N, CA, C and O atoms as a MOPAC input file, in Angstrom:
PM7 MOZYME 1SCF
protein

 N    136.10800 1   137.92600 1    42.56500 1
 C    136.90500 1   139.43000 1    43.76700 1
 C    136.15000 1   139.80800 1    44.96900 1
 O    136.54600 1   139.98500 1    46.12100 1
 N    134.60500 1   139.92000 1    44.28900 1
 C    133.73500 1   140.59200 1    45.64500 1
 C    133.66900 1   138.93400 1    46.10600 1
 O    134.41500 1   138.81400 1    47.07700 1
 N    133.06800 1   137.67400 1    45.77000 1
 C    133.43000 1   136.44100 1    46.73600 1
 C    134.32100 1   136.57400 1    48.08900 1
 O    133.98400 1   136.39500 1    49.25900 1
 N    135.25200 1   136.85300 1    47.67600 1
 C    136.48400 1   137.02500 1    48.98600 1
 C    136.54500 1   138.08300 1    49.76000 1
 O    137.01000 1   138.14000 1    50.89800 1
 N    135.83200 1   139.34800 1    48.81300 1
 C    136.00100 1   140.28100 1    49.80500 1
 C    134.87500 1   139.62200 1    50.59400 1
 O    135.22100 1   138.87500 1    51.51000 1
 N    133.34500 1   139.82800 1    50.32400 1
 C    132.65700 1   139.21700 1    51.34300 1
 C    133.30400 1   137.94000 1    52.14700 1
 O    133.55000 1   137.71200 1    53.33200 1
 N    133.41500 1   137.42000 1    51.25700 1
 C    134.03600 1   135.92300 1    53.05500 1
 C    135.41700 1   136.63000 1    54.01100 1
 O    135.73400 1   136.20900 1    55.12300 1
 N    136.06600 1   137.69500 1    53.33900 1
 C    136.97200 1   138.77600 1    54.19200 1
 C    136.18600 1   139.20100 1    55.20600 1
 O    135.99800 1   138.47200 1    56.18000 1
 N    135.75500 1   140.14900 1    55.13100 1
 C    133.80200 1   141.01300 1    56.21200 1
 C    134.27300 1   139.92100 1    56.84000 1
 O    135.21000 1   139.73500 1    57.61700 1
 N    133.18800 1   139.01800 1    56.20800 1
 C    132.26400 1   137.54800 1    57.32900 1
 C    133.43000 1   137.65500 1    58.74800 1
 O    133.36900 1   138.16600 1    59.86600 1
 N    134.92000 1   136.53000 1    57.64400 1
 C    136.20300 1   136.22300 1    58.61800 1
 C    136.03800 1   137.33300 1    59.91800 1
 O    135.87900 1   136.95600 1    61.07900 1
 N    136.07700 1   138.13900 1    59.68600 1
 C    136.66500 1   139.61100 1    59.80300 1
 C    135.70400 1   139.52400 1    61.77800 1
 O    136.08600 1   139.43500 1    62.94500 1
 N    133.92200 1   139.66000 1    60.78400 1
 C    132.92000 1   139.99200 1    61.56300 1
 C    133.25000 1   138.64600 1    62.77400 1
 O    132.95800 1   138.78200 1    63.96200 1
 N    133.85200 1   137.46500 1    62.25100 1
 C    133.10800 1   136.40500 1    62.81500 1
 C    134.39300 1   136.90100 1    63.90100 1
 O    133.96400 1   137.30500 1    64.98200 1
 N    135.49900 1   136.91400 1    63.78600 1
 C    136.63100 1   136.66400 1    64.34400 1
 C    136.73900 1   137.73000 1    65.80600 1
 O    136.85000 1   137.43400 1    66.99600 1
 N    136.66200 1   138.91300 1    65.18600 1
 C    136.26400 1   139.60700 1    65.94900 1
 C    136.11200 1   140.17500 1    66.93200 1
 O    136.75500 1   140.96600 1    67.62200 1
 N    134.72000 1   139.46700 1    66.96300 1
 C    132.54200 1   139.12400 1    68.29300 1
 C    133.08100 1   137.51100 1    68.99400 1
 O    132.35400 1   136.98200 1    69.83400 1
 N    134.91400 1   136.55800 1    68.38600 1
 C    135.03600 1   135.78200 1    69.42100 1
 C    134.52100 1   136.21000 1    70.78800 1
 O    133.40600 1   136.23700 1    71.30900 1
 N    135.81600 1   136.55300 1    71.19100 1
 C    136.87700 1   136.02300 1    72.40400 1
 C    136.14100 1   137.70600 1    73.49800 1
 O    136.75900 1   138.25300 1    74.41000 1
 N    134.20100 1   138.27500 1    72.77100 1
 C    134.49700 1   139.67600 1    72.79700 1
 C    133.42000 1   139.08300 1    73.88500 1
 O    132.59900 1   138.22600 1    73.55900 1
 N    133.52700 1   139.75400 1    75.52200 1
 C    131.86400 1   139.93900 1    76.49700 1
 C    131.45100 1   140.59800 1    76.75900 1
 O    132.02400 1   141.52500 1    77.33300 1
 N    129.92700 1   140.57600 1    76.47500 1
 C    129.32200 1   141.67500 1    76.89200 1
 C    129.00500 1   142.13600 1    78.05200 1
 O    128.54800 1   141.32300 1    78.85500 1
 N    129.13400 1   143.36900 1    78.41400 1
 C    128.88800 1   144.17500 1    80.18200 1
 C    128.00600 1   144.32400 1    79.58300 1
 O    127.60800 1   144.33800 1    78.41800 1
 N    127.45100 1   144.54800 1    81.41000 1
 C    126.43900 1   144.80700 1    81.60300 1
 C    125.85500 1   145.19000 1    82.57700 1
 O    126.40600 1   144.44500 1    83.38700 1
 N    124.90200 1   145.98600 1    83.38700 1
 C    124.79500 1   145.98200 1    84.71100 1
 C    123.61200 1   144.84300 1    85.18200 1
 O    122.53900 1   144.88400 1    84.58000 1
 N    123.73400 1   144.20700 1    85.85600 1
 C    122.41300 1   143.78400 1    86.14000 1
 C    121.53500 1   144.33200 1    88.01100 1
 O    122.29300 1   144.80500 1    88.85700 1
 N    120.51600 1   144.22000 1    88.23800 1
 C    120.12000 1   144.74300 1    89.50600 1
 C    119.49500 1   143.07500 1    90.35300 1
 O    119.19500 1   142.06300 1    89.71800 1
 N    119.44600 1   143.20100 1    91.68800 1
 C    119.01100 1   142.58900 1    92.15800 1
 C    117.93800 1   143.70100 1    93.09000 1
 O    118.35000 1   144.70000 1    93.68100 1
 N    116.37800 1   143.20500 1    93.03800 1
 C    115.72900 1   144.42500 1    94.05400 1
 C    115.16000 1   143.82900 1    94.93200 1
 O    114.63900 1   142.71900 1    95.04700 1
 N    115.33800 1   144.82400 1    95.64700 1
 C    114.19100 1   143.47700 1    96.86100 1
 C    113.13100 1   144.36600 1    97.32900 1
 O    113.54200 1   145.52300 1    97.23100 1
 N    111.63900 1   144.31300 1    97.91400 1
 C    110.46200 1   144.89500 1    97.73500 1
 C    110.27900 1   145.85200 1    99.39500 1
 O    111.17800 1   146.09800 1   100.19900 1
 N    109.16800 1   146.13400 1    99.46000 1
 C    108.62000 1   146.97600 1   100.75600 1
 C    107.28200 1   145.89400 1    99.99600 1
 O    106.75900 1   146.02600 1    98.89000 1
 N    106.95800 1   144.62700 1   101.28300 1
 C    106.41200 1   144.28600 1   101.18100 1
 C    104.26000 1   145.19900 1   100.92100 1
 O    103.28800 1   144.84300 1   100.25400 1
 N    104.46900 1   146.15500 1   101.69300 1
 C    102.94300 1   146.55500 1   101.42900 1
 C    103.32300 1   147.37600 1   100.67100 1
 O    102.47700 1   148.27000 1   100.67200 1
 N    104.29500 1   147.66300 1    99.85700 1
 C    103.59400 1   149.11700 1    99.25000 1
 C    104.73400 1   148.70000 1    97.62200 1
 O    104.63100 1   149.55400 1    96.74200 1
 N    105.72300 1   147.47700 1    97.29600 1
 C    105.63600 1   147.79200 1    96.52500 1
 C    106.42300 1   147.82900 1    95.81600 1
 O    106.79400 1   147.14100 1    94.86500 1
 N    106.97300 1   149.41700 1    96.68400 1
 C    108.59000 1   149.74400 1    96.49000 1
 C    109.81000 1   149.52700 1    96.81500 1
 O    110.13700 1   149.50700 1    98.00100 1
 N    110.76400 1   149.31000 1    95.73800 1
 C    111.87900 1   148.64000 1    96.15800 1
 C    112.18300 1   149.26800 1    96.92100 1
 O    111.91700 1   150.47000 1    96.91200 1
 N    113.18500 1   148.39400 1    98.33000 1
 C    113.57300 1   148.89200 1    99.20000 1
 C    115.38600 1   148.73200 1    99.00300 1
 O    116.12000 1   149.45200 1    99.68000 1
 N    115.80400 1   147.99500 1    98.28400 1
 C    117.70300 1   148.06300 1    98.27900 1
 C    117.57400 1   147.06000 1    96.48900 1
 O    116.96100 1   146.12700 1    95.97100 1
 N    118.51700 1   147.98300 1    96.21200 1
 C    119.06300 1   147.63100 1    94.57600 1
 C    120.59500 1   147.26200 1    95.16500 1
 O    121.24900 1   147.90300 1    95.98700 1
 N    120.93800 1   146.05600 1    94.49100 1
 C    122.59000 1   146.21900 1    94.44300 1
 C    122.61600 1   145.87400 1    93.12900 1
 O    122.02800 1   144.98000 1    92.52000 1
 N    123.69500 1   147.05400 1    92.64000 1
 C    124.29200 1   146.44300 1    91.17000 1
 C    125.40600 1   145.73500 1    91.22300 1
 O    126.27500 1   145.59600 1    92.08400 1
 N    125.19500 1   145.19600 1    89.87800 1
 C    126.50400 1   144.09600 1    88.99600 1
 C    126.71900 1   144.64400 1    87.96100 1
 O    126.13100 1   145.31700 1    87.11400 1
 N    128.27700 1   143.98700 1    88.30500 1
 C    129.57500 1   144.47400 1    86.44500 1
 C    128.81200 1   142.79600 1    85.90900 1
 O    128.46700 1   142.13800 1    86.89100 1
 N    128.59800 1   142.25200 1    84.84000 1
 C    128.18100 1   141.23000 1    84.34600 1
 C    129.48100 1   140.63100 1    83.06000 1
 O    130.23800 1   141.59500 1    82.95200 1
 N    129.63000 1   140.29900 1    82.78500 1
 C    130.70500 1   139.84000 1    81.79600 1
 C    131.09700 1   138.24600 1    81.66100 1
 O    132.06000 1   137.66100 1    82.15800 1
 N    129.89300 1   137.66100 1    80.71200 1
 C    129.72300 1   136.50800 1    80.68400 1
 C    129.07400 1   135.67600 1    81.78000 1
 O    127.84600 1   135.67300 1    81.87700 1
 N    129.74700 1   135.05400 1    82.51200 1
 C    129.59900 1   134.49300 1    83.70200 1
 C    129.65700 1   134.90500 1    84.45200 1
 O    128.72000 1   134.80000 1    85.24300 1
 N    130.90700 1   135.76700 1    84.81200 1
 C    130.88000 1   135.84300 1    86.54900 1
 C    130.40900 1   137.78100 1    86.48300 1
 O    130.39600 1   138.55500 1    85.52600 1
 N    130.14700 1   137.95000 1    87.65500 1
 C    129.42400 1   138.86000 1    88.39400 1
 C    129.65400 1   139.47800 1    89.00500 1
 O    129.44500 1   138.74500 1    89.97100 1
 N    130.11500 1   140.78400 1    89.63700 1
 C    130.93900 1   141.60500 1    90.07200 1
 C    129.80700 1   142.45700 1    91.25000 1
 O    129.17800 1   143.08400 1    90.39700 1
 N    129.46400 1   142.68000 1    91.95600 1
 C    129.04800 1   143.70700 1    92.91600 1
 C    129.34500 1   144.71000 1    92.97500 1
 O    130.34400 1   144.95000 1    93.65300 1
 N    128.56900 1   145.93600 1    92.23200 1
 C    129.46700 1   147.50300 1    91.97200 1
 C    129.50800 1   148.44000 1    92.98000 1
 O    130.42300 1   149.04200 1    93.54300 1
 N    127.22200 1   148.41600 1    93.16600 1
 C    127.97500 1   149.85400 1    93.72200 1
 C    126.17500 1   149.31800 1    94.20600 1
 O    125.64800 1   148.45600 1    93.50300 1
 N    125.52900 1   149.80000 1    95.19000 1
 C    124.23600 1   149.68500 1    95.76600 1
 C    123.51900 1   151.01600 1    97.16200 1
 O    124.19200 1   151.53100 1    98.05500 1
 N    121.94400 1   151.25200 1    96.87200 1
 C    121.38900 1   151.66600 1    96.71200 1
 C    119.60700 1   151.18300 1    97.74100 1
 O    118.62900 1   150.47100 1    97.51000 1
 N    119.97000 1   151.89700 1    98.62600 1
 C    119.32500 1   151.81800 1    99.67500 1
 C    117.71000 1   152.79100 1    99.65800 1
 O    117.78500 1   153.99400 1    99.40700 1
 N    116.50000 1   152.23200 1    99.90500 1
 C    115.04000 1   153.42200 1    99.38500 1
 C    114.52800 1   153.24700 1   101.12900 1
 O    114.76800 1   152.41000 1   101.99900 1
 N    113.59300 1   154.69600 1   101.06000 1
 C    112.66200 1   154.49500 1   101.94200 1
 C    111.36900 1   154.03100 1   101.93900 1
 O    110.95800 1   154.34700 1   100.82300 1
 N    110.24100 1   153.31600 1   102.68400 1
 C    109.22700 1   153.82100 1   102.14600 1
 C    108.35300 1   154.06500 1   101.45700 1
 O    107.26400 1   153.49600 1   101.39200 1
 N    108.95000 1   155.41400 1   100.55000 1
 C    108.40800 1   156.35300 1   100.38000 1
 C    108.58800 1   156.66300 1    98.64300 1
 O    107.98900 1   157.33100 1    97.80000 1
 N    109.84000 1   155.70800 1    98.68300 1
 C    110.79100 1   155.17200 1    97.68400 1
 C    111.45300 1   156.34600 1    97.00900 1
 O    111.48900 1   156.52500 1    95.79100 1
 N    112.20700 1   157.47400 1    98.34800 1
 C    113.29600 1   158.22700 1    98.30800 1
 C    114.86800 1   157.21500 1    98.15000 1
 O    115.30000 1   156.18700 1    98.67200 1
 N    115.18500 1   157.86300 1    97.47500 1
 C    116.52400 1   156.77700 1    98.04900 1
 C    117.54200 1   158.38200 1    99.78500 1
 O    117.75100 1   159.56000 1   100.07600 1
 N    117.75200 1   156.50800 1   100.31700 1
 C    118.16400 1   156.44300 1   101.91800 1
 C    118.96500 1   156.41300 1   101.61600 1
 O    119.39100 1   157.54900 1   101.40800 1
 N    119.99600 1   155.26400 1   101.27200 1
 C    121.91900 1   155.20500 1   101.32100 1
 C    121.98200 1   154.71200 1    99.35600 1
 O    121.39500 1   154.00100 1    98.54000 1
 N    122.96100 1   155.54300 1    99.44500 1
 C    124.03200 1   155.03100 1    98.06300 1
 C    125.38400 1   155.02100 1    98.28500 1
 O    125.99700 1   155.92200 1    98.85700 1
 N    125.95600 1   153.80600 1    97.74800 1
 C    127.54000 1   154.06500 1    97.27300 1
 C    127.65800 1   152.86000 1    97.07600 1
 O    126.93600 1   151.86500 1    97.00300 1
 N    129.70900 1   153.38300 1    96.93200 1
 C    130.44800 1   151.87600 1    95.81600 1
 C    131.00600 1   150.86500 1    96.65300 1
 O    131.27300 1   150.98100 1    97.84900 1
 N    131.20100 1   149.59400 1    95.73200 1
 C    131.81300 1   148.69600 1    96.03600 1
 C    132.77700 1   148.38700 1    95.33200 1
 O    132.98100 1   148.75000 1    94.17300 1
 N    133.38400 1   147.74400 1    95.94700 1
 C    134.84700 1   147.27600 1    95.65800 1
 C    135.36500 1   145.62600 1    96.09200 1
 O    135.42000 1   144.75200 1    96.95700 1
 N    135.55900 1   145.88900 1    95.22500 1
 C    135.85100 1   143.24800 1    95.96000 1
 C    134.65400 1   142.74200 1    97.27600 1
 O    134.85800 1   141.81300 1    98.05800 1
 N    133.86900 1   143.29500 1    97.25900 1
 C    132.47800 1   142.79300 1    97.76900 1
 C    132.84900 1   143.78200 1    98.98000 1
 O    132.84700 1   143.40200 1   100.15100 1
 N    133.25100 1   145.43100 1    98.47400 1
 C    133.23400 1   145.99700 1   100.38800 1
 C    133.76500 1   147.04300 1   100.06100 1
 O    134.88900 1   147.21200 1    99.58700 1
 N    132.44500 1   148.27700 1   100.46800 1
 C    131.83900 1   149.21200 1   100.73600 1
 C    133.32400 1   150.18800 1   100.78800 1
 O    134.09200 1   150.24200 1   101.74900 1
 N    133.50000 1   151.06400 1    99.21600 1
 C    134.11600 1   152.20700 1    98.81300 1
 C    134.40800 1   153.67000 1    98.61200 1
 O    134.27600 1   154.09200 1    97.46300 1
 N    134.73200 1   154.39100 1    99.42400 1
 C    134.54200 1   155.37900 1    98.76900 1
 C    133.29400 1   155.95300 1    99.35400 1
 O    132.54000 1   155.39100 1   100.15000 1
 N    133.16400 1   157.33000 1    98.77500 1
 C    132.18700 1   158.47200 1    99.62000 1
 C    130.32300 1   157.50700 1    99.47100 1
 O    129.45800 1   157.54700 1    98.59600 1
 N    130.40700 1   156.87200 1   100.59800 1
 C    128.67600 1   156.78600 1   100.41500 1
 C    127.78800 1   158.46400 1   100.87100 1
 O    128.38200 1   159.37600 1   101.44600 1
 N    126.57700 1   158.52000 1   100.52700 1
 C    125.50100 1   159.54500 1   101.22600 1
 C    123.77600 1   158.35600 1   102.09100 1
 O    123.02100 1   157.45200 1   101.73400 1
 N    123.97200 1   159.03800 1   103.04200 1
 C    122.42600 1   158.56800 1   103.58900 1
 C    121.38300 1   160.18000 1   103.47200 1
 O    121.48100 1   161.26200 1   104.05000 1
 N    120.43800 1   159.64900 1   102.45200 1
 C    119.20200 1   160.99100 1   102.98800 1
 C    118.25600 1   160.73800 1   103.24900 1
 O    117.71600 1   159.90700 1   102.52000 1
 N    117.47300 1   161.27400 1   104.41600 1
 C    116.44700 1   161.54000 1   105.39900 1
 C    114.98800 1   161.25600 1   103.80800 1
 O    115.22700 1   161.32900 1   102.60200 1
 N    114.12700 1   161.06400 1   104.23100 1
 C    112.60100 1   160.77700 1   103.83400 1
 C    112.59300 1   161.67500 1   102.43700 1
 O    112.25400 1   161.50800 1   101.26500 1
 N    113.18100 1   162.75300 1   103.27600 1
 C    112.06000 1   164.13500 1   102.60500 1
 C    112.95500 1   164.08600 1   100.98700 1
 O    112.40000 1   164.30300 1    99.90900 1
 N    114.89800 1   163.64400 1   101.21600 1
 C    115.35700 1   163.02500 1    99.98400 1
 C    116.56800 1   164.73600 1   100.61200 1
 O    117.49300 1   165.28300 1   100.01200 1
 N    115.95300 1   165.04900 1   101.97500 1
 C    117.24600 1   165.90200 1   101.52300 1
 C    118.73000 1   165.22300 1   102.13000 1
 O    118.66900 1   163.99700 1   102.21800 1
 N    120.18400 1   165.89800 1   102.60300 1
 C    120.96000 1   164.19300 1   102.41800 1
 C    120.73600 1   165.09700 1   104.37900 1
 O    120.53700 1   166.14700 1   104.99000 1
 N    120.97500 1   163.65600 1   104.48500 1
 C    121.04500 1   163.73700 1   106.04900 1
 C    122.95900 1   163.65000 1   106.68000 1
 O    123.63600 1   164.20400 1   107.54600 1
 N    123.15000 1   162.63800 1   105.64100 1
 C    125.21300 1   161.70200 1   105.82800 1
 C    125.58000 1   161.98700 1   104.64000 1
 O    124.95400 1   162.07800 1   103.58400 1
 N    126.89300 1   162.15100 1   104.97000 1
 C    129.14500 1   161.78000 1   104.11900 1
 C    129.22700 1   160.66100 1   105.19000 1
 O    128.72500 1   160.64800 1   106.31400 1
 N    129.81000 1   159.94000 1   104.71000 1
 C    130.78200 1   159.22900 1   105.33600 1
 C    131.49400 1   158.12900 1   103.74800 1
 O    131.00100 1   157.67900 1   102.71400 1
 N    133.38200 1   158.11500 1   104.65400 1
 C    133.65600 1   157.72600 1   103.60900 1
 C    134.42200 1   156.52700 1   104.07700 1
 O    134.88700 1   156.44400 1   105.21400 1
 N    134.57500 1   155.30100 1   102.86300 1
 C    134.80800 1   153.64000 1   104.07900 1
 C    136.06000 1   153.25300 1   102.65500 1
 O    136.00100 1   153.34500 1   101.42900 1
 N    137.03700 1   152.83400 1   103.56900 1
 C    138.52600 1   152.57100 1   102.41300 1
 C    138.06400 1   150.79200 1   103.19800 1
 O    138.09900 1   150.57500 1   104.41000 1
 N    137.72400 1   149.89800 1   102.28500 1
 C    137.43900 1   148.45000 1   102.22400 1
 C    136.98800 1   148.04000 1   103.03200 1
 O    137.52700 1   147.16500 1   103.70900 1
 N    135.23500 1   148.76600 1   103.38200 1
 C    133.99000 1   148.26400 1   104.29300 1
 C    134.48000 1   149.12700 1   105.68400 1
 O    133.60800 1   149.26500 1   106.54200 1
 N    136.07900 1   149.82600 1   106.00700 1
 C    135.98800 1   150.69300 1   107.66800 1
 C    135.24900 1   151.65800 1   107.17300 1
 O    134.53600 1   151.40200 1   106.20200 1
 N    135.25900 1   152.45600 1   107.51600 1
 C    134.83300 1   154.53600 1   107.71800 1
 C    136.17900 1   154.59900 1   108.14000 1
 O    136.79700 1   153.97900 1   109.00600 1
 N    136.58500 1   155.72000 1   107.12300 1
 C    137.41100 1   156.75700 1   107.40300 1
 C    137.87800 1   158.17700 1   106.39100 1
 O    138.15900 1   158.56700 1   105.25700 1
 N    137.68800 1   158.56700 1   107.89800 1
 C    138.12100 1   159.98200 1   108.16900 1
 C    137.27600 1   160.69600 1   107.97200 1
 O    136.14800 1   160.29300 1   108.25400 1
 N    137.46500 1   162.36000 1   107.28500 1
 C    135.65400 1   162.68700 1   107.49500 1
 C    134.67500 1   162.78100 1   107.13200 1
 O    134.37900 1   162.87600 1   105.94100 1
 N    133.53800 1   162.78100 1   108.51500 1
 C    132.43300 1   161.94600 1   107.59800 1
 C    131.10500 1   163.59700 1   108.37300 1
 O    131.20600 1   164.44700 1   109.25800 1
 N    130.21800 1   163.26800 1   107.50400 1
 C    129.56500 1   164.60800 1   108.37500 1
 C    127.59800 1   164.73500 1   108.54100 1
 O    126.93900 1   164.48700 1   107.53200 1
 N    127.09900 1   165.00200 1   109.44000 1
 C    125.90800 1   164.51100 1   109.47700 1
 C    125.55500 1   165.16600 1   109.72800 1
 O    126.13400 1   166.01300 1   110.40900 1
 N    123.44700 1   165.29400 1   109.07700 1
 C    123.30300 1   167.04800 1   109.08600 1
 C    121.98400 1   166.95700 1   109.12200 1
 O    121.23700 1   166.09400 1   108.66000 1
 N    121.73900 1   168.04100 1   109.78200 1
 C    120.39000 1   168.39000 1   110.16700 1
 C    119.47500 1   168.41200 1   108.72300 1
 O    120.01100 1   168.98400 1   107.77400 1
 N    118.53000 1   167.99800 1   108.57500 1
 C    117.24300 1   168.56200 1   107.48400 1
 C    117.22400 1   168.91300 1   106.51900 1
 O    117.04600 1   168.40100 1   105.41400 1
 N    117.59900 1   170.76900 1   107.22200 1
 C    117.28200 1   172.11800 1   107.21700 1
 C    118.94200 1   172.37100 1   106.69700 1
 O    119.63700 1   173.35600 1   106.94800 1
 N    119.35400 1   171.04200 1   105.82500 1
 C    121.16600 1   171.47600 1   106.04200 1
 C    122.59800 1   171.80600 1   106.27000 1
 O    123.56200 1   171.66800 1   105.51600 1
 N    122.50600 1   172.36200 1   107.70600 1
 C    123.28200 1   172.10700 1   108.81800 1
 C    123.65900 1   170.91000 1   108.99200 1
 O    123.08300 1   169.83400 1   108.83100 1
 N    125.44000 1   171.39700 1   109.59100 1
 C    125.78900 1   170.30200 1   110.22300 1
 C    125.51800 1   170.53100 1   111.68300 1
 O    125.57200 1   171.36800 1   112.58400 1
 N    124.96300 1   168.39200 1   111.16800 1
 C    125.04200 1   168.12300 1   112.92500 1
 C    126.22000 1   167.94600 1   113.22800 1
 O    127.05400 1   168.83000 1   113.03100 1
 N    126.47600 1   166.98100 1   113.67100 1
 C    127.18300 1   166.31400 1   113.46600 1
 C    129.28000 1   166.24600 1   112.64700 1
 O    129.31700 1   165.20300 1   111.99500 1
 N    130.01000 1   166.61500 1   112.60400 1
 C    131.47600 1   166.93200 1   112.45000 1
 C    132.25400 1   165.38600 1   112.76900 1
 O    131.92500 1   165.06400 1   113.91100 1
 N    133.14800 1   164.34900 1   112.16600 1
 C    133.74800 1   163.23300 1   113.11400 1
 C    134.47900 1   163.30100 1   112.46200 1
 O    134.75400 1   164.06900 1   111.54000 1
 N    135.05100 1   162.16600 1   113.03600 1
 C    136.34800 1   161.64700 1   112.02900 1
 C    136.26100 1   159.53900 1   112.70600 1
 O    135.96400 1   158.89300 1   113.71100 1
 N    136.80000 1   159.31400 1   111.16200 1
 C    137.65200 1   157.09900 1   112.12300 1
 C    138.59700 1   157.57300 1   111.13900 1
 O    138.58100 1   158.38700 1   110.21600 1
 N    139.51300 1   156.69600 1   111.71500 1
 C    140.19300 1   155.72600 1   110.99300 1
 C    140.30300 1   154.22500 1   111.30600 1
 O    139.99100 1   153.88700 1   112.44800 1
 N    140.55700 1   153.63100 1   110.76000 1
 C    140.38800 1   151.80200 1   110.21800 1
 C    138.69400 1   151.40400 1   110.78300 1
 O    138.49800 1   150.23300 1   111.10700 1
 N    137.67900 1   152.27000 1   110.86700 1
 C    136.73800 1   152.33200 1   111.35600 1
 C    136.23400 1   152.49800 1   112.98900 1
 O    135.25200 1   151.91700 1   113.45100 1
 N    137.01400 1   153.30500 1   113.65600 1
 C    136.85300 1   152.84400 1   114.61100 1
 C    136.76400 1   154.78000 1   114.33800 1
 O    136.91900 1   155.36500 1   113.26600 1
 N    136.36000 1   155.61800 1   116.20700 1
 C    136.02500 1   156.78300 1   116.42700 1
 C    137.26600 1   157.50200 1   116.51900 1
 O    138.10200 1   157.02600 1   117.28700 1
 N    137.58200 1   158.64300 1   115.83800 1
 C    138.60600 1   159.51400 1   116.79700 1
 C    139.08700 1   161.15100 1   116.61700 1
 O    138.33100 1   162.11300 1   116.75200 1
 N    139.58700 1   161.17100 1   116.50000 1
 C    140.01800 1   163.15200 1   115.82900 1
 C    139.39600 1   163.79200 1   117.15300 1
 O    139.14500 1   162.96800 1   118.03200 1
 N    139.18800 1   164.75200 1   117.36100 1
 C    137.90300 1   166.03300 1   116.90800 1
 C    137.44900 1   165.55000 1   116.79600 1
 O    137.72600 1   164.45500 1   116.30700 1
 N    135.82200 1   166.08500 1   117.30800 1
 C    133.97100 1   165.76000 1   116.96500 1
 C    134.01500 1   166.94700 1   116.74400 1
 O    134.99500 1   167.68000 1   116.88200 1
 N    132.97300 1   167.22400 1   116.38900 1
 C    132.18800 1   168.57900 1   116.67900 1
 C    130.72900 1   168.58000 1   116.55200 1
 O    130.24300 1   167.97800 1   115.59400 1
 N    130.00700 1   169.14500 1   117.34500 1
 C    128.32900 1   169.00600 1   117.98000 1
 C    128.19600 1   170.77600 1   116.89900 1
 O    129.13100 1   171.56900 1   116.78300 1
 N    127.23100 1   170.89600 1   116.47100 1
 C    126.35400 1   171.78400 1   115.77700 1
 C    124.83500 1   172.35700 1   116.47600 1
 O    124.28800 1   171.27900 1   116.70900 1
 N    124.12800 1   173.13900 1   116.80900 1
 C    123.18200 1   173.07000 1   116.33500 1
 C    122.21200 1   173.84900 1   115.64400 1
 O    122.62700 1   174.98700 1   115.42300 1
 N    120.79300 1   173.57300 1   115.13200 1
 C    120.60400 1   173.49100 1   113.66000 1
 C    120.66400 1   175.35300 1   113.23600 1
 O    119.67600 1   175.88800 1   112.73100 1
 N    121.51200 1   175.87500 1   113.43500 1
 C    121.72800 1   177.18000 1   113.16900 1
 C    122.99300 1   177.69700 1   112.61900 1
 O    123.39700 1   178.79400 1   112.23200 1
 N    123.62600 1   176.11800 1   112.75900 1
 C    125.75000 1   176.73800 1   112.73800 1
 C    126.58800 1   176.90900 1   113.93200 1
 O    127.76900 1   177.22600 1   114.06800 1
 N    125.57900 1   176.58800 1   114.82600 1
 C    127.17900 1   177.41800 1   116.56900 1
 C    127.22600 1   176.42900 1   116.68600 1
 O    126.10700 1   175.93500 1   116.54600 1
 N    128.27400 1   175.44100 1   116.97600 1
 C    129.30500 1   175.80100 1   118.46700 1
 C    128.15900 1   174.68100 1   119.26200 1
 O    127.48400 1   175.11700 1   120.19500 1
 N    128.03800 1   173.51400 1   118.90100 1
 C    127.30800 1   172.82500 1   120.66700 1
 C    128.88700 1   172.46800 1   121.83800 1
 O    129.29000 1   173.07700 1   122.82900 1
 N    129.34800 1   171.39200 1   121.21900 1
 C    131.04700 1   170.99200 1   121.91000 1
 C    131.34700 1   170.74800 1   121.16100 1
 O    130.63800 1   170.39200 1   120.22000 1
 N    133.35100 1   170.83700 1   121.16000 1
 C    133.94600 1   169.96700 1   120.66700 1
 C    135.33700 1   169.02000 1   121.65800 1
 O    136.29600 1   169.58200 1   122.18600 1
 N    135.09200 1   167.66300 1   121.67800 1
 C    136.11300 1   166.92500 1   121.46400 1
 C    135.68800 1   166.06400 1   121.30400 1
 O    134.75700 1   166.13700 1   120.50200 1
 N    135.98600 1   164.60700 1   121.89300 1
 C    136.38700 1   163.42300 1   121.63900 1
 C    134.99200 1   162.79500 1   121.74200 1
 O    134.10600 1   163.16700 1   122.51200 1
 N    134.91500 1   161.67900 1   120.75900 1
 C    133.83900 1   161.32600 1   119.97000 1
 C    132.89800 1   160.88000 1   121.33800 1
 O    131.72900 1   160.70400 1   120.99400 1
 N    133.11900 1   160.65900 1   122.77300 1
 C    132.73200 1   160.60000 1   123.84700 1
 C    131.88900 1   161.37000 1   124.61400 1
 O    130.79800 1   161.31700 1   125.18200 1
 N    133.08700 1   162.31900 1   124.35200 1
 C    132.17900 1   163.55400 1   124.53800 1
 C    130.84100 1   164.54300 1   123.96000 1
 O    129.96700 1   165.27700 1   124.42200 1
 N    131.32200 1   164.02700 1   122.64500 1
 C    129.95800 1   165.24400 1   121.88300 1
 C    128.85000 1   163.69000 1   122.30500 1
 O    127.97100 1   163.67500 1   123.16600 1
 N    129.36900 1   162.20300 1   121.14900 1
 C    128.12600 1   161.59800 1   121.54600 1
 C    126.86600 1   161.29100 1   122.24700 1
 O    125.85500 1   160.69500 1   121.87700 1
 N    127.33400 1   162.09600 1   123.83000 1
 C    126.78100 1   161.98600 1   125.13500 1
 C    125.93500 1   163.33400 1   125.55100 1
 O    125.43400 1   163.59400 1   126.64500 1
 N    125.92500 1   164.39700 1   123.89700 1
 C    125.18300 1   165.22900 1   123.97500 1
 C    123.78000 1   164.73000 1   123.08300 1
 O    122.68400 1   165.19000 1   123.40500 1
 N    123.89900 1   163.83300 1   122.03200 1
 C    122.93700 1   163.67500 1   121.25200 1
 C    121.15100 1   163.76900 1   121.32900 1
 O    120.55400 1   162.82500 1   121.84700 1
 N    120.73400 1   164.40400 1   121.03800 1
 C    119.32300 1   164.05100 1   122.20400 1
 C    118.99000 1   163.11900 1   121.07900 1
 O    117.98800 1   162.40700 1   121.14500 1

């Protein structure tokens, strides 16, 4: 009886592991030559011999995060965040199938909104706004009007 139980147990273990793939994240890293710090890391989900690009992270020369976002079907998808070399939030943008879409914001390094913008299918559209470092509205209009005031 004990032999039959051991044989059944081993069979169940072997059968249950037979078709499963181990899933893990693989990183591909490029470095700054001068500092040996990461410049960019691409993340891939790996299942068996198949890999899928799922995320990217770019870094400033000081090692702090510069840009981060998700990848779906080899295209930027969802919210991407950019950061100043100090680590403060610099920008937030949304991507749909690698195209900018919806509202985006660029910030001063003090956290105040600098430019509030809008995109559709990767093109500038809608009403854009530019603010001073204290939150006061400088100009509101189409993207050409607002960008003509960029310092």
